[in-house]
N, C-alpha and C positions, 0 to 999 in steps of 0.2 A: 266548483272543485279547483278552479284556476289558482286560488289562494291557499289551497290545502297545505302545500309545502312551503309557504311563505312565512317565515318567522316574524316578519314585520307587519303582516296583515292584521288589522284589528277585528275582533269579533264583539258583538254586542254583549252587555252584561247578562241579558236574558239567555242568550245562546250558551254563554259560558256556564251559567248555573245549570242549564238543561244537560249539558255534557257531563258536568261534575256529578249531578244527581244520577244520571244514567250509569256512570262508572260505579257508584256506591250500590245502586240497585243490582248491577251485574254481580258484584262481589257477594251481596246478600243472597242472591238466587243460587249461585254456585255453592256457597256455604251451606244453605238449606238442603240442596240436592245431595251434597256429599254426606252430610250428617244423617240424612234419611236413607241413604243407599245401603248402609250396612258395611261399606268398605272400611270404615273406621269406627272404633268403639266410642261410646259416649264419653269415656275419659280422654280419648285421643282428640275428639272433636265434638264438644257439646253443641246442641242445636242453638240457633239464634234465640228461640223461645226460652230455653233453659238459662241462657246467659242473661236475657232480659229479666227473668224472674230472680236470678241471683243479684242483678243490679238493683232491683226493687228492694230485695231483702237487705242489701248492704246500705242502700240509701235511707231506709227508715225501718227500724225494728225495735219494738219495746221502748219507744220514746227517744231513741238515739240514732243518729246517722253515722254509722261507722265510716261510710264512704266520704262524708264531708270532713270528718276529723283527719282521716288518713291523707286526703287530698290537701288540706290546709298545711299539714306538716311538710309534705313534699314540696308544695309551692313555696313555703317559707325557706326551706333549705336551698332550693334552686335560686330564689330571689337573693338570698344572702350571698351565695357563692357568685352569682352574676354581678352584683354590685362590687364585690372585691375584684373580680376579673376585669371589669370595666375601669375601676379606679387604678389598677396596676397595668393592665394590658394596653390600654390606649396610650398613656404617656410613654410607655416603653416602646410600643410600636412606632409612635411618632418619632422618637429619638433614633430608632433603628433605620427608619425610612429617610431621616434627614442627614444621617452621617454614615458613610461607608465604614468608618472605623468602629463605631458603636455596633453597627450591624455585623461586622466581622467578628466581634467579641461575643455577641449574644446568639447569633444564628446557630452555631454548633451546639449550644445548650438548649435550644428550643425546637428548631426544625426537625431533628430526628424523631422527637416524640410524637409528631403527627402520624408517623407510620408505625410507632411502637404500640404494643397492647397495654394501654394505660391501666386496664383492670388488673394487670399483674402487679401493679404498685400497691394494691390494697393491703397485702400483709405487711409491707413496709410502713404504710401509713398507720396501720393499727399499732405497730411497735413504737412509732415516733409520737403519735398523738393520742394513743389509747383507743378505746372503742366507743367513745361518746360522740357528742355532736361535733366537736372540733375535727375529728377524723373525717366525718362525712362531708363537712364543708370543705376541708382541705383537699379531699379526693375530687370533689366536683370542681374546685378551683383549678387544680392541676390539669384535669381532663379537658377543661374549657380554654384555659389561657394559652395552651400550646397551639390552638387553632386561631384564636382571636388576634394574638399579637402579630403573627406573620401576615395576616390579612390586613391589619392596620398599616404595617410597614409597606406592604405592596400598594395600598391605597395612596399613601404619601408619595411613593416613587412613581405612581402612574400620572401624577400631575405633570403636564408638559413643561419642559425646562424653560421655555420662553417666558412664562409667567414669572419665574424666579429671576431670570436675567432682567426683565423689565422692572421688577421691584428694586433690584440692586442698582439699576441705572438711575432711579429717582431718589436714591439715597437711603433705602431701607437697610436696617441692620440685619445681622444674621437671625437674631431672635424675632424681629418683625417679619422676616421672610417666612419663618416657620409658623408663627401664630396668626399672621394676617394674609398669608398667601397659600402655603401648603395645606394647613389644616382646614381652612374654610372650603377650599376647592376639593379636598378629599373627603369632606364630611358625608356625602351620600354613600360612598364606598365604605367609610368607617362605620356607618350605620348598618350596612350589610354585614360587616364583621361582627358587630354586636348581636345581630340576629342569629348568625351562625353560632356564636359563643353560647348564647342562651339555649339554642336548640340542642347543642351538644350536651349541655348539662342535663337536659331531659333524657337523653339516651343513656346516661350513666346513673340515673336516679335509683334504678332497681339494684344496681351493684352497690352503690353507696349505702343503701338502707338494708342491705342483706345482713350486715354485721350489727348485732345488738340493738336494733331499732325497735322501740316499743310502739311507735306509730309511723305511718307513712305508707304510700301505695306499694313500694317495694316490699316492705315488711308484710303487708296484707297479702300480696301475691305469694310470698314465700310461705306464709302460714297456710294459705289455701292449698298450695302444692303439697305440703306435708300431709294435709288431711285428704288429699286426692279430690278436692273440690274444684275440678277443672273449670266449671262454669264460673266460679268466682275468680279464678286465674284470668280467664278471658275477659271478664268484666273489668278487672283491674287494668289489664293491658289497654282495653278500649278507653278507659278513663284517662290513662296517661297520654294516649295518642290525642284524645280530645282536648285535654288541657294544653298540651304542647302545641297543637294546632291553633288554639285560641290565643296563646302567647305569641305565636308566629304572626298571626293575622293582626294582632294588636300592634306589634312592632312595625309591621309593614304599613299599617294605617298611619302610625306616627311618622314614618319615613315619607310617605306621600304627603302628609300634612306640612312637614317642615321643608321638604325638598321637592316642591311641585314641578320643578323643571326637569326632573329625572323622568325617563321613559317608563311608563307604567308597565308592570309585568302582566 
């Protein structure tokens, strides 16, 4: 117990897995007990068994997997929005972190939206971009870029100044200081910003797909809610969490692969 409150103490992978599985089992036990207690109706809290049955029905029924189709549509939207966010947000964040003047110009346009309810922009997005795919991608883009860009800026600004001074002393130009000093040294934290940006897109997917979506996990959940099929609602939520977690773990693996000198989480 001496290392219980030590955030730097390593634990073995086996022990980490045991603790994680124990947490999930605890949630499952509490969920089962609550659903069986009668304190909440079946519509309020379906049992884990009924959710598993709904998941099985959605996964394969009459030769078609509704779950796979909906999941692929949602993954496609998040992936498209994330590529656009990375393509725009990283260069903009690098420029903001490298120049106080550029940062002073863009910060008032970006920083406040991190605390603003981005979901409130949905009606405006619908008026500007219609109710098709463009609106959904644009909504996910806006919801994510306001988090990723400031994080990239902060990653650039976290690089110790002495590296920049040393590069200038040996004759590096301003552009070389950015591309060969600031960006390489900030890349692990920039990768963290990418992970946050993609994760934020998954938190907004149900909102994006609420309007006129024919396919997608958000649309599936909305339809199930209208039909009071709460077991399918829970199944859809679990799938979103699972896919988002898989995305997160994949990106963390990439970070560990390319930036092995970083301290492992």
